[in-house]
Every structure is written in C-alpha cells, then in structure tokens.
gemmi code that builds the backbone of each chain (N, CA, C; Angstrom):
import gemmi

chains = {
    "A": [
        ("MET", (-64.280, -273.652, -121.911), (-63.720, -272.392, -122.027), (-64.307, -271.703, -120.369)),
        ("LYS", (-63.542, -271.138, -119.608), (-63.858, -270.476, -118.903), (-63.131, -269.158, -118.894)),
        ("ILE", (-64.692, -268.026, -117.826), (-64.200, -266.759, -117.783), (-64.505, -266.233, -116.545)),
        ("VAL", (-63.324, -265.187, -116.071), (-63.791, -264.850, -114.713), (-64.091, -263.522, -114.770)),
        ("ILE", (-64.858, -263.329, -113.994), (-64.880, -261.191, -113.779), (-64.960, -261.116, -112.076)),
        ("THR", (-64.586, -259.891, -112.088), (-64.215, -259.997, -110.522), (-65.510, -259.330, -110.037)),
        ("SER", (-65.833, -259.426, -108.581), (-67.170, -259.331, -108.386), (-67.488, -258.649, -106.530)),
        ("MET", (-68.027, -258.063, -106.579), (-67.980, -257.702, -105.018), (-67.980, -258.426, -103.925)),
        ("SER", (-69.399, -258.961, -104.628), (-69.975, -260.340, -103.313), (-69.997, -261.574, -104.574)),
        ("ASP", (-70.952, -262.481, -103.576), (-71.110, -263.923, -104.428), (-72.907, -263.850, -104.948)),
        ("SER", (-73.250, -262.926, -105.949), (-74.463, -263.208, -106.613), (-74.380, -262.096, -107.901)),
        ("LEU", (-75.336, -262.629, -108.949), (-75.800, -262.369, -109.876), (-75.562, -260.914, -109.995)),
        ("THR", (-75.810, -260.235, -108.784), (-76.661, -258.811, -108.323), (-75.619, -258.338, -107.771)),
        ("SER", (-74.575, -258.571, -107.607), (-73.523, -257.783, -107.569), (-72.338, -256.864, -107.907)),
        ("THR", (-72.191, -255.900, -108.006), (-71.230, -254.843, -108.449), (-70.090, -255.415, -108.958)),
        ("PHE", (-69.033, -255.453, -110.089), (-68.572, -255.741, -110.761), (-67.126, -254.905, -109.706)),
        ("ASP", (-65.706, -255.877, -109.553), (-64.844, -255.226, -108.712), (-63.594, -254.781, -109.807)),
        ("ARG", (-63.338, -253.259, -109.557), (-62.416, -252.969, -110.570), (-61.146, -253.887, -110.175)),
        ("ARG", (-61.212, -254.308, -108.587), (-59.596, -254.161, -108.565), (-59.543, -255.963, -108.910)),
        ("PHE", (-57.951, -256.708, -109.058), (-58.218, -258.041, -109.921), (-57.665, -258.677, -108.411)),
        ("GLY", (-55.985, -258.495, -107.972), (-55.490, -258.813, -107.200), (-56.220, -258.750, -105.248)),
        ("ARG", (-56.984, -257.568, -105.278), (-57.852, -257.489, -103.993), (-59.468, -257.423, -104.144)),
        ("ALA", (-59.818, -258.360, -105.281), (-61.073, -258.635, -105.466), (-61.660, -259.202, -104.489)),
        ("ALA", (-63.311, -258.981, -104.309), (-63.430, -259.647, -103.237), (-64.190, -261.192, -103.596)),
        ("TRP", (-64.818, -261.462, -104.718), (-65.014, -263.235, -105.295), (-64.628, -263.006, -106.322)),
        ("PHE", (-64.034, -264.338, -107.329), (-63.797, -264.635, -108.488), (-65.661, -265.076, -109.230)),
        ("CYS", (-66.143, -264.624, -110.114), (-67.329, -265.497, -110.787), (-66.604, -266.153, -111.743)),
        ("ILE", (-66.834, -267.055, -111.579), (-66.247, -267.966, -112.836), (-67.595, -268.259, -113.663)),
        ("LEU", (-67.275, -268.170, -115.266), (-68.446, -268.589, -116.167), (-67.665, -269.969, -116.503)),
        ("ASP", (-68.490, -271.240, -116.988), (-67.813, -272.339, -117.860), (-68.791, -272.068, -119.103)),
        ("THR", (-68.659, -272.015, -120.331), (-69.334, -271.733, -121.301), (-69.360, -273.449, -121.899)),
        ("GLU", (-69.114, -274.456, -121.157), (-69.536, -275.400, -121.782), (-70.548, -276.099, -121.196)),
        ("ASP", (-70.936, -275.952, -119.861), (-71.843, -276.790, -119.336), (-72.592, -274.911, -118.688)),
        ("GLU", (-72.646, -273.685, -119.294), (-73.207, -272.761, -118.880), (-73.039, -272.203, -117.025)),
        ("ALA", (-72.189, -273.202, -116.801), (-72.574, -273.277, -114.903), (-72.042, -271.984, -114.278)),
        ("ILE", (-72.293, -271.087, -113.690), (-71.651, -269.962, -112.792), (-71.543, -270.277, -111.297)),
        ("ARG", (-70.269, -269.909, -111.163), (-69.628, -270.361, -109.859), (-68.988, -269.265, -108.846)),
        ("PHE", (-69.424, -268.725, -107.821), (-68.755, -267.945, -107.498), (-67.423, -268.226, -106.583)),
        ("ILE", (-66.220, -268.220, -106.191), (-65.445, -268.616, -104.880), (-64.360, -267.456, -104.666)),
        ("PRO", (-64.694, -267.088, -103.274), (-64.015, -266.078, -102.464), (-62.761, -265.853, -102.957)),
        ("ASN", (-62.084, -264.796, -102.794), (-60.568, -264.489, -102.742), (-59.800, -264.382, -101.902)),
        ("GLU", (-59.101, -265.828, -101.650), (-58.557, -265.858, -100.102), (-57.121, -264.983, -100.059)),
        ("HIS", (-56.790, -264.171, -100.691), (-55.745, -263.403, -100.662), (-56.008, -262.109, -100.714)),
        ("VAL", (-57.308, -261.481, -99.801), (-57.980, -260.327, -100.658), (-56.996, -259.399, -99.655)),
        ("ASN", (-56.513, -260.030, -98.514), (-56.042, -259.002, -97.485), (-54.611, -259.508, -97.227)),
        ("ALA", (-54.178, -260.343, -98.394), (-52.796, -260.332, -98.095), (-52.032, -259.141, -98.439)),
        ("SER", (-50.611, -259.286, -97.457), (-50.110, -257.908, -96.905), (-49.040, -257.536, -98.193)),
        ("ASN", (-49.313, -258.480, -99.494), (-48.315, -258.640, -100.632), (-48.358, -259.553, -101.176)),
        ("GLY", (-48.313, -259.175, -102.829), (-48.128, -260.328, -103.856), (-49.662, -260.675, -103.751)),
        ("ALA", (-50.777, -259.891, -103.448), (-52.168, -260.724, -103.849), (-52.557, -260.628, -105.150)),
        ("GLY", (-52.017, -259.939, -106.052), (-52.233, -259.847, -107.367), (-51.479, -261.089, -108.380)),
        ("LEU", (-50.674, -261.682, -107.573), (-49.744, -262.659, -108.282), (-50.438, -263.904, -107.587)),
        ("LYS", (-50.790, -264.245, -106.482), (-51.640, -265.069, -105.937), (-52.801, -265.461, -107.017)),
        ("ALA", (-53.284, -264.090, -106.979), (-54.829, -264.655, -108.025), (-54.315, -264.485, -109.260)),
        ("ALA", (-53.258, -264.515, -109.441), (-52.804, -264.850, -111.200), (-52.654, -265.870, -111.146)),
        ("GLU", (-52.008, -266.866, -109.673), (-51.616, -268.340, -109.758), (-52.990, -268.789, -109.717)),
        ("THR", (-53.946, -268.552, -109.033), (-55.101, -269.707, -108.934), (-55.896, -269.013, -110.105)),
        ("MET", (-56.148, -268.106, -111.317), (-56.416, -268.513, -112.205), (-55.828, -269.382, -113.123)),
        ("GLY", (-54.352, -269.141, -113.070), (-53.751, -270.576, -113.631), (-54.271, -271.766, -113.473)),
        ("GLU", (-54.625, -272.129, -111.843), (-54.751, -273.772, -111.706), (-56.113, -273.732, -112.352)),
        ("LEU", (-57.063, -272.824, -112.244), (-58.238, -273.518, -112.753), (-58.362, -273.080, -114.169)),
        ("LYS", (-57.677, -272.944, -115.182), (-57.450, -272.997, -116.360), (-58.187, -272.125, -117.154)),
        ("VAL", (-58.297, -270.912, -116.357), (-59.049, -270.129, -116.844), (-59.107, -269.340, -117.995)),
        ("THR", (-59.611, -268.976, -119.065), (-59.102, -268.721, -120.921), (-59.248, -266.689, -120.893)),
        ("LYS", (-59.758, -266.292, -120.003), (-60.086, -265.014, -119.859), (-60.409, -264.434, -118.703)),
        ("VAL", (-59.891, -263.246, -118.049), (-59.623, -262.327, -117.005), (-60.751, -260.760, -117.762)),
        ("ILE", (-61.712, -260.769, -116.551), (-62.153, -259.472, -116.779), (-62.322, -258.816, -115.675)),
        ("SER", (-61.319, -257.609, -115.442), (-61.287, -256.718, -114.253), (-61.131, -255.445, -114.539)),
        ("GLY", (-61.088, -254.188, -113.741), (-60.745, -252.998, -113.579), (-59.177, -252.665, -114.395)),
        ("ASP", (-58.259, -253.283, -113.414), (-56.612, -253.240, -113.459), (-56.241, -254.431, -113.212)),
        ("PHE", (-54.757, -254.550, -113.608), (-53.977, -255.307, -113.465), (-52.621, -254.785, -112.412)),
        ("GLY", (-52.324, -255.455, -111.837), (-50.465, -254.874, -111.307), (-49.755, -255.672, -112.486)),
        ("PRO", (-48.917, -255.210, -112.401), (-48.024, -254.901, -112.749), (-47.290, -256.871, -113.212)),
        ("LYS", (-46.707, -257.490, -112.064), (-46.697, -258.677, -111.931), (-47.837, -259.636, -112.271)),
        ("ALA", (-48.687, -259.610, -111.797), (-50.219, -260.027, -112.011), (-50.346, -260.470, -113.579)),
        ("LYS", (-50.026, -259.044, -114.562), (-50.101, -259.093, -115.913), (-48.751, -260.047, -116.297)),
        ("GLN", (-47.950, -259.902, -115.424), (-46.390, -260.740, -116.407), (-47.007, -262.472, -116.125)),
        ("LEU", (-47.205, -262.631, -115.022), (-48.151, -264.698, -115.249), (-49.310, -264.446, -115.942)),
        ("LEU", (-50.225, -263.823, -116.026), (-51.255, -264.034, -116.740), (-50.553, -264.039, -118.025)),
        ("ASP", (-49.827, -263.361, -118.706), (-49.675, -263.242, -120.248), (-48.542, -264.726, -119.931)),
        ("LYS", (-47.946, -265.217, -119.146), (-47.044, -266.459, -119.184), (-48.532, -267.722, -119.701)),
        ("PHE", (-49.129, -267.431, -118.432), (-50.178, -268.648, -118.513), (-51.080, -268.839, -120.144)),
        ("GLY", (-50.755, -266.991, -120.431), (-51.347, -267.143, -121.926), (-52.959, -266.839, -121.935)),
        ("ILE", (-53.760, -266.242, -120.458), (-54.942, -266.113, -120.469), (-55.094, -264.770, -120.646)),
        ("GLN", (-56.146, -264.413, -121.472), (-56.749, -262.698, -121.680), (-56.801, -261.937, -120.740)),
        ("MET", (-56.267, -260.828, -120.772), (-56.931, -259.802, -119.945), (-57.751, -258.985, -120.388)),
        ("VAL", (-58.914, -258.579, -119.700), (-59.412, -257.470, -120.282), (-60.055, -256.544, -119.383)),
        ("MET", (-60.069, -255.506, -119.479), (-59.994, -254.088, -118.839), (-61.594, -253.533, -119.038)),
        ("MET", (-62.407, -253.361, -117.900), (-63.257, -252.380, -118.307), (-62.856, -251.158, -117.674)),
        ("ASP", (-63.575, -249.911, -117.903), (-63.538, -248.895, -116.719), (-64.771, -248.401, -116.270)),
        ("GLU", (-65.838, -249.354, -116.375), (-67.105, -249.172, -116.096), (-67.167, -249.429, -114.334)),
        ("ALA", (-67.426, -248.561, -113.448), (-67.388, -248.983, -112.061), (-69.101, -248.975, -111.674)),
        ("ASP", (-70.511, -248.894, -111.956), (-70.939, -249.250, -111.372), (-72.283, -250.693, -112.131)),
        ("ILE", (-71.250, -251.658, -113.418), (-71.796, -252.281, -113.405), (-72.941, -253.751, -113.062)),
        ("LEU", (-72.922, -254.116, -113.379), (-73.764, -255.585, -112.153), (-72.890, -256.744, -112.845)),
        ("ILE", (-72.620, -257.847, -112.542), (-72.171, -258.649, -113.070), (-72.931, -259.416, -113.664)),
        ("GLU", (-74.517, -259.764, -113.735), (-75.115, -260.291, -115.024), (-75.225, -259.204, -116.031)),
        ("GLU", (-75.016, -257.728, -115.721), (-74.752, -257.226, -117.176), (-73.465, -257.080, -117.769)),
        ("ILE", (-72.875, -257.892, -117.389), (-71.826, -257.979, -118.063), (-71.881, -259.073, -118.549)),
        ("ILE", (-72.265, -259.891, -117.639), (-72.539, -262.073, -118.401), (-73.709, -261.986, -119.749)),
        ("GLU", (-74.415, -260.983, -119.622), (-75.217, -260.471, -120.829), (-74.776, -259.768, -122.009)),
        ("ARG", (-73.484, -259.509, -121.593), (-72.762, -258.313, -123.249), (-72.161, -259.644, -123.241)),
        ("LEU", (-71.464, -260.135, -122.667), (-70.978, -261.398, -123.036), (-71.964, -262.457, -123.919)),
        ("ASN", (-73.158, -262.817, -123.888), (-74.003, -263.605, -124.254), (-74.467, -263.359, -125.719)),
        ("HIS", (-74.527, -261.946, -125.700), (-74.819, -261.626, -126.857), (-73.859, -261.036, -127.859)),
        ("ASN", (-72.544, -262.387, -127.837), (-71.549, -262.474, -128.570), (-72.350, -263.352, -129.435)),
    ],
    "B": [
        ("MET", (-23.867, -239.640, -134.087), (-24.756, -240.982, -133.551), (-25.245, -240.856, -131.964)),
        ("PRO", (-26.261, -240.655, -131.531), (-26.470, -240.412, -130.303), (-26.630, -241.925, -129.747)),
        ("ARG", (-25.953, -242.356, -128.538), (-26.426, -243.673, -127.979), (-27.919, -244.200, -128.100)),
        ("GLN", (-27.800, -245.180, -128.646), (-29.397, -245.835, -128.277), (-29.988, -245.710, -127.017)),
        ("ARG", (-31.188, -245.546, -127.497), (-32.421, -245.754, -125.935), (-33.114, -247.053, -126.181)),
        ("ARG", (-32.620, -247.648, -124.756), (-33.224, -248.507, -124.433), (-34.545, -248.121, -124.314)),
        ("LEU", (-35.632, -249.346, -124.611), (-36.904, -249.096, -124.436), (-37.406, -249.179, -123.204)),
        ("ARG", (-38.517, -248.055, -122.601), (-38.628, -248.823, -121.657), (-39.925, -249.240, -121.549)),
        ("LYS", (-39.778, -249.913, -120.398), (-40.642, -250.948, -120.230), (-42.448, -250.217, -119.585)),
        ("VAL", (-43.696, -250.243, -120.396), (-44.476, -250.152, -119.621), (-45.484, -250.756, -119.677)),
        ("VAL", (-46.110, -251.116, -118.400), (-46.812, -252.207, -118.210), (-48.293, -251.955, -118.977)),
        ("SER", (-49.059, -250.886, -118.466), (-50.190, -250.370, -119.542), (-50.366, -249.447, -119.730)),
        ("PRO", (-51.161, -249.193, -121.016), (-51.060, -247.538, -121.460), (-52.033, -247.477, -120.881)),
        ("PRO", (-51.570, -245.220, -120.266), (-52.764, -244.751, -119.747), (-54.487, -244.846, -120.712)),
        ("LYS", (-55.276, -244.795, -119.744), (-56.565, -244.945, -120.284), (-57.288, -243.179, -120.732)),
        ("PHE", (-56.079, -242.911, -120.912), (-56.825, -241.418, -121.559), (-55.861, -241.020, -123.290)),
        ("LYS", (-56.266, -239.703, -123.724), (-55.499, -239.352, -124.768), (-55.140, -237.963, -124.544)),
        ("GLY", (-55.451, -237.423, -123.438), (-55.150, -236.147, -122.825), (-55.672, -235.476, -121.933)),
        ("TYR", (-55.215, -234.147, -121.388), (-55.838, -233.790, -120.485), (-56.051, -232.148, -121.184)),
        ("LYS", (-57.258, -231.338, -120.924), (-57.957, -230.061, -121.168), (-57.875, -229.419, -120.208)),
        ("PRO", (-57.016, -228.223, -120.097), (-57.654, -227.267, -118.765), (-59.069, -226.493, -118.993)),
        ("TYR", (-59.595, -226.218, -118.207), (-61.242, -225.591, -118.847), (-61.165, -224.071, -117.390)),
        ("GLY", (-61.960, -223.340, -117.833), (-62.190, -221.897, -117.249), (-60.844, -221.265, -117.039)),
        ("ALA", (-60.020, -221.326, -118.029), (-58.792, -220.999, -117.403), (-58.752, -218.998, -117.852)),
        ("ARG", (-58.253, -218.175, -117.207), (-58.825, -216.809, -117.105), (-57.944, -216.208, -118.374)),
        ("GLU", (-57.530, -216.826, -118.704), (-56.395, -216.512, -119.975), (-56.816, -217.025, -121.069)),
        ("GLN", (-56.344, -216.333, -122.133), (-56.482, -217.493, -123.084), (-55.937, -218.542, -123.102)),
        ("LYS", (-56.465, -219.770, -123.128), (-55.479, -221.089, -122.965), (-54.383, -221.300, -124.176)),
        ("SER", (-53.326, -221.481, -123.733), (-51.879, -221.677, -124.810), (-52.068, -222.525, -126.257)),
        ("PRO", (-51.906, -222.221, -127.037), (-52.122, -223.037, -127.920), (-50.904, -223.948, -128.295)),
        ("GLN", (-49.972, -224.219, -127.623), (-49.298, -225.082, -127.626), (-49.431, -226.144, -126.645)),
        ("GLU", (-49.249, -227.426, -127.016), (-49.669, -228.636, -125.916), (-48.004, -228.853, -125.502)),
        ("GLU", (-48.188, -230.022, -124.646), (-47.341, -230.581, -123.932), (-47.261, -232.224, -124.160)),
        ("GLU", (-46.685, -232.538, -125.134), (-46.403, -233.916, -125.177), (-45.272, -234.791, -124.081)),
        ("LEU", (-46.645, -235.465, -123.330), (-46.358, -236.554, -122.159), (-46.341, -237.812, -122.986)),
        ("LEU", (-45.293, -238.967, -122.624), (-44.732, -240.159, -123.051), (-45.120, -240.659, -122.065)),
        ("TYR", (-45.430, -241.953, -122.602), (-46.058, -243.321, -122.179), (-45.080, -243.681, -120.995)),
        ("GLU", (-43.852, -243.071, -121.299), (-42.884, -243.948, -119.827), (-42.692, -243.300, -119.295)),
        ("GLU", (-43.394, -241.321, -118.985), (-43.384, -240.742, -118.523), (-44.479, -240.554, -117.203)),
        ("TYR", (-45.482, -241.214, -118.038), (-47.038, -241.484, -117.237), (-46.542, -242.335, -116.263)),
        ("GLU", (-45.517, -243.727, -117.104), (-45.627, -244.781, -116.091), (-44.621, -244.241, -114.903)),
        ("ALA", (-43.814, -243.375, -115.468), (-42.788, -243.446, -114.259), (-43.966, -242.708, -112.995)),
        ("LEU", (-44.365, -241.616, -112.949), (-45.299, -241.060, -112.545), (-46.095, -241.790, -111.517)),
        ("LYS", (-46.715, -242.873, -112.238), (-47.838, -243.780, -111.750), (-46.883, -244.562, -110.848)),
        ("LEU", (-46.042, -245.268, -111.113), (-45.365, -245.727, -110.075), (-44.726, -245.312, -108.989)),
        ("ALA", (-44.549, -244.111, -109.173), (-43.750, -243.215, -107.870), (-44.784, -242.438, -107.158)),
        ("ASP", (-45.448, -241.957, -107.611), (-46.891, -241.155, -107.115), (-47.968, -241.939, -106.542)),
        ("TYR", (-48.183, -242.955, -107.608), (-49.590, -243.469, -107.554), (-49.700, -244.896, -106.715)),
        ("ASP", (-48.862, -245.349, -107.449), (-48.000, -247.499, -106.584), (-47.194, -247.109, -105.535)),
        ("LEU", (-46.826, -245.820, -105.427), (-45.776, -245.649, -104.199), (-44.774, -246.330, -104.354)),
        ("MET", (-44.178, -246.731, -105.071), (-42.927, -247.429, -105.391), (-41.701, -246.832, -104.811)),
        ("ASN", (-40.793, -247.150, -104.944), (-39.341, -246.438, -104.288), (-38.527, -246.538, -106.221)),
        ("HIS", (-37.489, -245.439, -106.253), (-37.515, -245.391, -107.652), (-36.441, -246.545, -107.971)),
        ("ALA", (-35.778, -247.653, -107.216), (-34.760, -248.626, -107.127), (-36.088, -249.180, -108.170)),
        ("GLU", (-37.323, -249.647, -107.346), (-38.031, -250.603, -107.777), (-38.331, -250.537, -109.184)),
        ("ALA", (-38.959, -249.209, -109.117), (-39.482, -249.003, -110.148), (-38.915, -249.192, -111.929)),
        ("ALA", (-37.584, -248.453, -110.835), (-36.135, -248.512, -111.810), (-36.761, -249.827, -112.891)),
        ("THR", (-36.939, -250.632, -111.611), (-36.227, -252.364, -112.318), (-37.096, -252.302, -113.059)),
        ("LEU", (-38.424, -252.501, -112.489), (-39.879, -252.657, -113.858), (-39.736, -251.865, -114.842)),
        ("MET", (-39.393, -250.884, -114.919), (-39.260, -250.528, -116.216), (-38.585, -250.872, -117.381)),
        ("GLY", (-37.277, -251.473, -116.877), (-36.013, -251.998, -117.075), (-35.006, -250.979, -117.447)),
        ("VAL", (-34.971, -249.893, -116.653), (-34.151, -248.621, -117.256), (-33.282, -248.191, -115.458)),
        ("SER", (-31.939, -248.329, -115.829), (-31.482, -247.984, -114.483), (-31.775, -246.521, -113.481)),
        ("ARG", (-31.597, -246.527, -112.346), (-32.291, -245.863, -111.562), (-32.022, -244.198, -111.365)),
        ("ALA", (-31.333, -244.087, -112.217), (-30.408, -242.794, -112.740), (-31.424, -242.186, -113.941)),
        ("THR", (-31.679, -243.358, -115.107), (-32.412, -243.093, -115.965), (-34.048, -242.983, -115.601)),
        ("PHE", (-34.342, -243.348, -114.538), (-35.988, -243.993, -113.926), (-36.084, -242.323, -113.598)),
        ("ALA", (-35.238, -241.637, -112.837), (-35.054, -240.143, -111.697), (-35.394, -239.527, -112.782)),
        ("ARG", (-34.411, -239.498, -114.573), (-34.818, -238.475, -115.200), (-36.294, -238.757, -115.547)),
        ("ILE", (-36.593, -239.716, -116.105), (-37.422, -239.640, -117.060), (-38.867, -238.927, -116.202)),
        ("TYR", (-38.671, -239.378, -114.403), (-39.910, -238.818, -114.170), (-39.984, -237.450, -113.375)),
        ("GLU", (-38.461, -236.898, -113.122), (-38.388, -236.016, -113.225), (-39.282, -234.886, -114.897)),
        ("SER", (-38.511, -235.328, -115.735), (-39.164, -234.606, -116.943), (-40.761, -234.861, -116.872)),
        ("ALA", (-41.269, -236.184, -116.253), (-42.917, -235.517, -116.292), (-43.288, -234.906, -115.749)),
        ("ARG", (-42.894, -234.693, -114.611), (-43.449, -234.173, -112.963), (-43.189, -232.172, -113.348)),
        ("ARG", (-42.164, -232.010, -114.952), (-41.498, -230.766, -115.554), (-42.394, -230.549, -116.138)),
        ("LYS", (-43.164, -231.487, -117.208), (-43.804, -231.465, -118.179), (-45.473, -231.026, -117.563)),
        ("LEU", (-45.791, -231.541, -116.376), (-47.052, -231.067, -115.800), (-47.572, -229.709, -115.197)),
        ("ALA", (-46.155, -229.262, -114.646), (-45.908, -228.389, -113.907), (-46.153, -227.116, -115.004)),
        ("ARG", (-45.638, -227.342, -116.100), (-45.194, -226.512, -116.895), (-47.114, -226.216, -118.041)),
        ("ALA", (-47.384, -227.335, -117.913), (-48.668, -227.403, -118.478), (-50.051, -226.916, -117.310)),
        ("PHE", (-49.808, -227.390, -116.377), (-50.622, -226.484, -115.307), (-50.477, -224.784, -115.283)),
        ("VAL", (-49.265, -224.339, -115.242), (-49.067, -223.242, -115.092), (-48.905, -222.343, -116.141)),
        ("GLU", (-48.440, -223.202, -117.450), (-49.199, -222.115, -118.813), (-50.229, -222.716, -119.070)),
        ("THR", (-51.686, -223.040, -118.571), (-52.452, -223.607, -119.263), (-52.542, -224.114, -120.682)),
        ("LYS", (-51.460, -225.538, -120.577), (-50.961, -225.840, -121.774), (-52.100, -227.300, -122.271)),
        ("GLU", (-52.425, -228.044, -122.925), (-53.308, -229.067, -122.721), (-52.328, -230.212, -122.878)),
        ("ILE", (-52.110, -231.386, -122.022), (-51.728, -232.430, -122.291), (-51.593, -233.354, -123.122)),
        ("ARG", (-51.052, -234.129, -124.321), (-51.287, -234.518, -124.787), (-50.573, -236.068, -124.525)),
        ("MET", (-50.996, -237.039, -124.921), (-50.217, -238.614, -124.353), (-49.491, -239.152, -126.206)),
        ("ALA", (-48.046, -238.933, -126.112), (-47.411, -239.226, -127.357), (-46.715, -241.317, -126.842)),
        ("TYR", (-46.605, -241.613, -127.838), (-45.903, -243.119, -127.384), (-44.453, -243.321, -126.860)),
        ("GLY", (-43.956, -241.712, -127.395), (-42.535, -241.994, -126.813), (-41.496, -243.399, -127.189)),
        ("ASN", (-40.819, -243.898, -126.224), (-39.600, -244.998, -126.210), (-40.485, -246.075, -125.645)),
        ("ALA", (-41.839, -246.281, -125.644), (-41.891, -247.091, -124.552), (-42.042, -248.654, -125.464)),
        ("GLU", (-42.320, -249.382, -124.660), (-42.222, -250.710, -124.991), (-43.451, -251.561, -124.408)),
        ("MET", (-44.210, -251.519, -124.900), (-45.382, -252.567, -123.832), (-45.032, -254.066, -123.255)),
        ("ASP", (-45.400, -254.702, -122.327), (-44.786, -256.049, -122.003), (-45.851, -256.718, -122.980)),
        ("GLN", (-47.443, -256.351, -122.995), (-48.210, -257.144, -123.839), (-48.576, -255.891, -125.088)),
        ("ASP", (-49.051, -256.565, -126.423), (-49.710, -255.026, -126.780), (-51.278, -255.457, -126.200)),
        ("TRP", (-51.453, -254.173, -126.210), (-53.027, -254.024, -125.337), (-53.763, -253.438, -126.624)),
        ("TYR", (-54.884, -253.812, -126.962), (-56.037, -253.097, -127.893), (-57.106, -252.718, -126.974)),
        ("ILE", (-57.660, -251.678, -128.298), (-58.445, -251.151, -127.262), (-59.831, -251.541, -128.164)),
        ("CYS", (-61.336, -251.638, -127.854), (-62.401, -251.495, -128.467), (-63.168, -250.057, -128.369)),
        ("ASN", (-63.396, -250.274, -129.747), (-64.002, -248.619, -130.157), (-64.946, -248.880, -129.909)),
        ("ASN", (-66.272, -249.957, -129.415), (-67.428, -250.073, -128.793), (-68.035, -249.643, -127.950)),
        ("CYS", (-67.061, -250.678, -126.790), (-67.488, -250.533, -125.355), (-66.333, -250.233, -124.585)),
        ("TYR", (-65.255, -249.617, -125.400), (-63.910, -249.405, -124.698), (-63.175, -250.005, -123.512)),
        ("ALA", (-63.677, -251.283, -124.055), (-62.618, -252.154, -122.882), (-61.469, -252.313, -123.613)),
        ("ARG", (-60.405, -252.428, -122.781), (-58.990, -252.537, -123.487), (-58.388, -254.474, -122.692)),
        ("PHE", (-57.858, -254.882, -124.091), (-57.104, -256.262, -123.490), (-56.380, -256.577, -124.379)),
        ("THR", (-55.796, -257.661, -123.994), (-54.975, -258.304, -124.801), (-55.191, -259.428, -125.529)),
        ("ILE", (-54.176, -259.787, -126.214), (-54.826, -260.821, -127.230), (-53.588, -261.589, -127.093)),
        ("PRO", (-53.721, -262.859, -126.135), (-52.659, -264.437, -126.356), (-52.726, -264.501, -127.007)),
        ("GLU", (-51.235, -265.655, -127.443), (-51.266, -266.296, -129.156), (-52.737, -267.695, -128.940)),
        ("GLN", (-52.650, -267.756, -127.386), (-53.762, -269.178, -128.052), (-54.677, -269.303, -128.112)),
        ("VAL", (-55.424, -267.201, -127.857), (-56.687, -267.140, -128.410), (-56.654, -266.385, -129.860)),
        ("PRO", (-56.577, -266.742, -130.754), (-56.471, -266.233, -131.963), (-57.980, -265.601, -132.123)),
        ("ASN", (-58.047, -264.164, -132.372), (-59.322, -263.453, -132.468), (-59.116, -262.168, -132.467)),
        ("ASP", (-59.539, -261.616, -133.939), (-59.295, -260.169, -133.988), (-61.058, -259.299, -133.466)),
        ("ARG", (-61.166, -260.064, -132.399), (-62.809, -259.297, -132.477), (-62.431, -259.017, -130.550)),
        ("CYS", (-63.324, -257.780, -130.319), (-63.178, -257.588, -129.079), (-64.041, -258.669, -127.961)),
        ("PRO", (-63.164, -258.975, -126.559), (-63.782, -260.089, -126.184), (-65.073, -260.257, -125.552)),
        ("LEU", (-65.212, -258.710, -125.181), (-66.149, -258.502, -123.988), (-67.670, -258.505, -125.268)),
        ("CYS", (-67.837, -257.365, -126.345), (-68.950, -257.386, -126.710), (-68.658, -257.745, -127.861)),
        ("ASN", (-67.489, -258.439, -128.663), (-67.801, -259.206, -129.740), (-67.763, -258.430, -131.382)),
        ("ALA", (-67.228, -256.848, -130.621), (-67.128, -256.086, -131.936), (-65.866, -256.287, -133.019)),
        ("GLU", (-65.955, -255.797, -134.288), (-64.900, -256.283, -134.768), (-63.996, -254.580, -134.956)),
        ("ASN", (-64.675, -253.844, -134.341), (-64.059, -251.740, -134.461), (-62.912, -252.444, -133.187)),
        ("ILE", (-61.732, -252.701, -132.944), (-60.574, -252.964, -132.591), (-59.458, -252.199, -132.964)),
        ("VAL", (-58.856, -251.557, -132.251), (-57.628, -250.724, -132.270), (-56.090, -251.690, -131.689)),
        ("SER", (-54.878, -251.156, -132.055), (-54.000, -251.186, -131.262), (-53.784, -250.191, -130.691)),
        ("VAL", (-54.077, -250.118, -129.372), (-53.226, -248.987, -128.409), (-52.030, -248.312, -129.161)),
        ("LYS", (-50.555, -248.592, -129.727), (-49.721, -248.519, -129.879), (-49.985, -247.279, -131.108)),
        ("SER", (-51.198, -247.197, -131.871), (-51.362, -246.728, -132.882), (-51.834, -245.276, -132.541)),
    ],
}
model = gemmi.Model(1)
for chain_id, residues in chains.items():
    chain = gemmi.Chain(chain_id)
    for i, (resn, *xyz) in enumerate(residues, 1):
        res = gemmi.Residue()
        res.name, res.seqid = resn, gemmi.SeqId(i, " ")
        for name, pos in zip(("N", "CA", "C"), xyz):
            atom = gemmi.Atom()
            atom.name, atom.element = name, gemmi.Element(name[0])
            atom.pos, atom.b_iso = gemmi.Position(*pos), 0.0
            res.add_atom(atom)
        chain.add_residue(res)
    model.add_chain(chain)
structure = gemmi.Structure()
structure.add_model(model)
structure.setup_entities()
C-alpha cells in the first residue's frame, strides 16, 4: 500500500504542505518495503489544472491514500474515480516525520 | 406541492460548526443565523476560489440563476449575523456531497472512505471514533 503526504521540501524534517495540486513535494511511503521516497511536483507552477495533474500522478503511482490539507474540486473527483482515499489535515506546522510516526502507531 | 429542490453539489464540508461574535457592545442576540452548506459552498466558490457564477453553478449542478440566489442568500445571512451580532450555525440544507466525508473525533482529520478501502477507522490515527459529516 502506498501513502502520499504533501510536503514543503524533500526531507523527513520538512513541513507538511497543506496544498495538494500546488504542493512542492510528494512524500511516498511504501508500507510493503518501508521505503520512503520524495518526488518533486512537476506541476507546482502550472497555470491551471495543477490539482488534476497531481491527481493523475497519484493514479499512475497506484497510491492508496493521500494526506494533504485540502483538495480542489477537480482533484477530488478524479481521486475518487481512482478509489484513492483522501485525508485532510488542518495542522499547519506538523513535520512529515510526525505524520509518519502517527501512521505507524496504527 | 412545491417543486422539488435539486440537490446542490458541495465539494467538501466546512471546517467548522459555527461562528460566534465576541466583544459585542450590546447583548448578543439570542437567535442564530443558519448558514446552509450550499450557501457556504457558493460563497467559497465565488469569493474565495474567485470563480465566475457560470462556472460555479456548473460545479454545484444548478442553473446560474439559482446559484446567484443561493449566493445572495448566503451574503444576506452573513450581513444579518454581523449587524445583529448573531451567531452563525452551519446546517446541512439541500446539499449533496460528491463523496461521503467523515471526521475523526480524535485527531480531527477529515477523510473519505472509498469502496476499495473498507475500513471504519481513522486512516491517520486509527481511532474508532469517527462520524459522518452529514450528521
């Protein structure tokens, strides 16, 4: 199972990014081999449709769960079509590693 | 028999249950203003996402004129609440969520539960105490 967390930069100590389509980085957690990867968001500066493109990326990566602050209407529709679980968090100053820790406590 | 209301599509629920005025010079009015989900959504689309009314109406699945009416009623409710120092309380109204959203009472994350992921626990903190936002 793959979990994506939107992130401000590419390390575990970076801050959680509350944007989805315009998030700077995506942190990908693979629960099978415990691998943590960071990929840059190519569409961060797209003039429009950033959310859609990000949602497409999630579909290509076969993600199961996306954790972000909010999702735009188009991204929501597409993620729902892919059957990807959307999780919205309002905490602004939380670090990626803190979120991962919270997930691992499950 | 009045004509049936078409349900307005609301993308996601508001993040609050209401607003309270504070420091009011006079007694706070005992009444409260009920802001419906679709009114919140109309206000958000028009004044926060800066969409034009035609786009926003399409998104909510209503005609442009109906959208303008919902938006107007939202603005008037806010204005009344401000002027008469009333509380604003969110009410479900005639909204139809694109997806069913749930909220975790432990960590306050809001999330969807897609069919492929049958799970009645919070995806973040695994708490069992989750409620549907519609309630």
